[in-house]
N, C-alpha and C positions, 0 to 999 in steps of 0.2 A: 646353855651351853655345854659344850663338851669336855664332861673334867677329866673322863678315858685319857683322850688325849692331850691331855695337861699334863696328867697323874707320872710323877717321878721326873718331870723333865725339869732341866737343869734353871735354874732362875739370874740370869745375865742383867747386872746393872748397865744402861744405856743411857742415852740424853731420847729424851721425850718428849713433844711438842703435845699438848692434852689441854683440850675444850671440854669444859663443864656446861651443859645448858639447862635450864630448869622451866620448867610450864606456872607461872606463877596463877596463885587464883584457886589452886585446886583444893585447899585446907580447907577453905571454908563450905565448898562442895562437899567433901566425902564427911565433913561435922555433921552437917545437915542429916544426911541418909543415916550415920553412925548413933542418932541420938535417936531414933527411932527403937521400939522397943520389941524384942523377939517375943513367936514370930512374927516377922515381916511381913505383912500383907501384901500379896502383888497387886495392887492396885493402877489403876492409868496415874493417878497421882506419882507414884513411886517409879515409876516406868519413865515419866517424864522428869524427875528427880535425875535417873540414870544416866538420862540421853544426854541431861547439861555436866553430867560429870562426865562422860567419858567422849563425846564429842570433842571439846577442848583434846581431849587426849589423840584421838583418832586424828583429827588435825596438823596436832604436832607432829606425830610421826610423819605422816604424810608429806607435810612438810621437808621433814628432814630426811626419809628417803630422797625427794626430790633432789634435795640439796647433795646427796652423795653422788645422784646423778650427774649434778650440775659437773664436781670432781671428776668422774669419770670420762665426762667429754671432755674437760679441761688434759686428761692426761691422754687420749686417747686419737683425740682429733675430730671423734664423732659426734654429730649436734645431739642434746639429753632429750628422751624419750619424754613421758609426761602417762609412762604407763604405773608407775608404786613402786610396789619395792622391786618385782623383777628387774624393770629395771637396772636400776644399782649394783648387778651384779660384777664386781671386781675383777675379774682372772684375766690374766692375759693384759692386764692395764701396771699405770704407774700407782691407780687408785688403790689394787690391790693392799698395797703398804696401810695404805689407812683402814685401820678398824673402828668396831663402835662396841660401844658398851649400854645397851638402852632395859632401864626400868622404872616400870609405870611412868613418873611424868616428867624421866631425866635423862639425861644421856651424857655418857665419854665419847669422845672421839679423841681417837692417840696415833701418833706413829711418829715412828724414829726417825732422827736425823743426826745429822752430821754436825756436832756444835763447831768446831777448830776447823772445817775447812767445806762450807756451805756447798753443796753442789749441782747442776743445773736442774737436776731430777728430786731433790729438795729442794729446792726453791721455784719448779713447777708445783709440785705439791703442797708447800705454805702457800704458796697464790691462790690455787684451785680451793684450797682449803677458803682461806679468807673470804674469797668471791662466794664459797656455797655456804657460808655463817651469815653475809652479809646478806646475801639472795633470800634466807629462810627465814630473817630476821624480820625481812619486809612483806616477805607471802606469810608470813606466821600472822601477823600483825593484821595482814585483807583480811584475813579466816578472824577474825576477832581472838588469835591466841598470842598471849602476850609472852614471850621468854625474858628469861637472864641467863645471863655468861659471863666468864671466864677462861681468859686462855692461857696458857704458861708454859716455859722450855726449864726443864731439870730433870734430872738423873731419876728413874723408876725402871720395874721390869714390867715385861707382859706376861701374865700367871698363866694365858692360852687360854683365858675366859674374862679377862677384864684385865684392867691395869693399875698396878702400884706399887705409888710413892711418891717421894716432894711434890714431884709435877703433876699430879693428878688431886692431892694436897691443895696443892698453892691453885691451881685452877676453881675447886672448888671451894676453895675461903674468898677469891676475889667473886663468884657470882654469890657466897652466901652472905658477903661479911660486908663485901664493898659494894657492889653494883645497884644497890640500892632501889633503880626505879628500873625499866626495858631496857638496858642494852648489855653489851658486851664488854668488860675490862681487861687491857693487856697487859697482863703482868712484867716486871723487869727484866726478866729472861728475855722474854720474847721482844719486847723492843730494841733489847743488844743485839738480839740475831739478824731481827730487820735491819738494824743499822750494817749487820755483816753480811746481808743478801746483798745491800746497794752498794757496798763500797765493791765485791768480787766479782758482781754478776751485771754488769753496766746495764743491760739490757731492761734490769728488773730494777733498776735504783728507782727513775719515779715512782713507780709503783710503791716501792716498799718506805716512797720519803712519805707518799700520801696516804697510805692506808685506815689509818689513825692520826687523831687527833687529842689535844688534851681540853679536856672537860669544863665544867666551870669551877668542879672542884678537885681540877687541877691532879683528878685520873688519866689516864691515857686510857682512851676506848677507841675499840672499831668503830672506824667513819665511815658508816655502811651508808650513806645519803652522801657522800664528801668527793670531791673530785677523782679521787681512783676511780671508783663504782662508777659512777659518770660518764668520766672517760670508756670504758667497759660498755654501755648500754648493754647491760644485761637488764635491766627492771623495766618492767611493761609499766609509760607511765601511769595509766590508770589505776596498778596494782599499788605504786604509791600512793598517790592521791585516797585508794581506798583506805588503804593504813593509815595517813593523818584522819580520814575523816571517823576512822575507828576511835582510833585515841582520843581528838577532840569529844565526841561522846560517849566515852568513859568518863573523861575527866570534869563533861559537865553534870555526870551523874553523881558525883559524889561531889560534887559543887552544893548539887540538890539533895544530896542524903546531911551534909553537914560534914562528912568526913574526912579532916584535915589532916589527916594522917598520908591518906590515899590521894587524897589531891595534890597534894605537893610530888610527891612519888611521879604522877602521869600529868603533872606541869608543866616538871622538867624533861618529859618524854618529847609531850606539845611543843616546848621552847626547843629542844634539839631539831625539828620536822621544823618547824618556823626557822631556824638560825640557817638553814640551809634554802630558803626562801631563794637566793640569787641563783645557785647552782640549776635550779631548776623553773624557774620564771617562764620560761619560753615554753615548758612542755603544758603550762596553765593547771600547773598541779593547788597550788595556793591559790588561786584567785587572783582578781587584776590586783591586791594588797592585800595579806596577810592583818587581821583587826588586831590593831592595839590593845594589849590589856595584859595583865600580869597572871601567871599560874602559879601563884604560890599558897 
């Protein structure tokens, strides 16, 4: 955090697109360590617990930085690297407007936009951000990491070390209060902006019209396994298959434990995967037929 660079700068209200992602399941892991009495003994068991806490966070950040690299490649025309954080350098590219604020197991991504007149540059960056978020969702789940998020557009201010304002609050609220299970909920401001992009930039009208989907509770969500993402061909089918398998395995574990609360949440995630079987059936991801079962 560079507070000196932000000290004394004028705070300007602007329209921002803000996405907030949070890694699920960490509180339970952290609580198990927090219950240990002081002084904590350095034992093999403690080291194993630490791995259970920090490995998901490392995987989360790795997928996040890879997602930034995807945006960078879209903005510059360069192919994405796979070398971790250093590969996502934004200098000299359209991705330089995209900033992030990471703390622990949560991340804000934010960029200023022209709400009244979407530009080609704004539209490319928004498209790249959405593709990267979808890519990160599948990539994280492929690693056994299950995120949840929200994305919206409203006014906010860039403080120099983070974003603050209604746009950030809305993205956070959508994640914490609306998302309920691993998905990214799309706010009404962002939905309206996608409509504006589709109307003013014909080359992106099809993408903007298909990138979201109304879930069973009528909330708009990022349809990362939908037609828009399918047409981009950015997913390795093996990665999607592994993510689906991990979601099913986690759901089965909650069934065996009798955890009705988490069984319902992850049942909805598995249902989402299986609702996209027709789009991915030729890739062999879901097998010859999806098992007909309830996920409640």
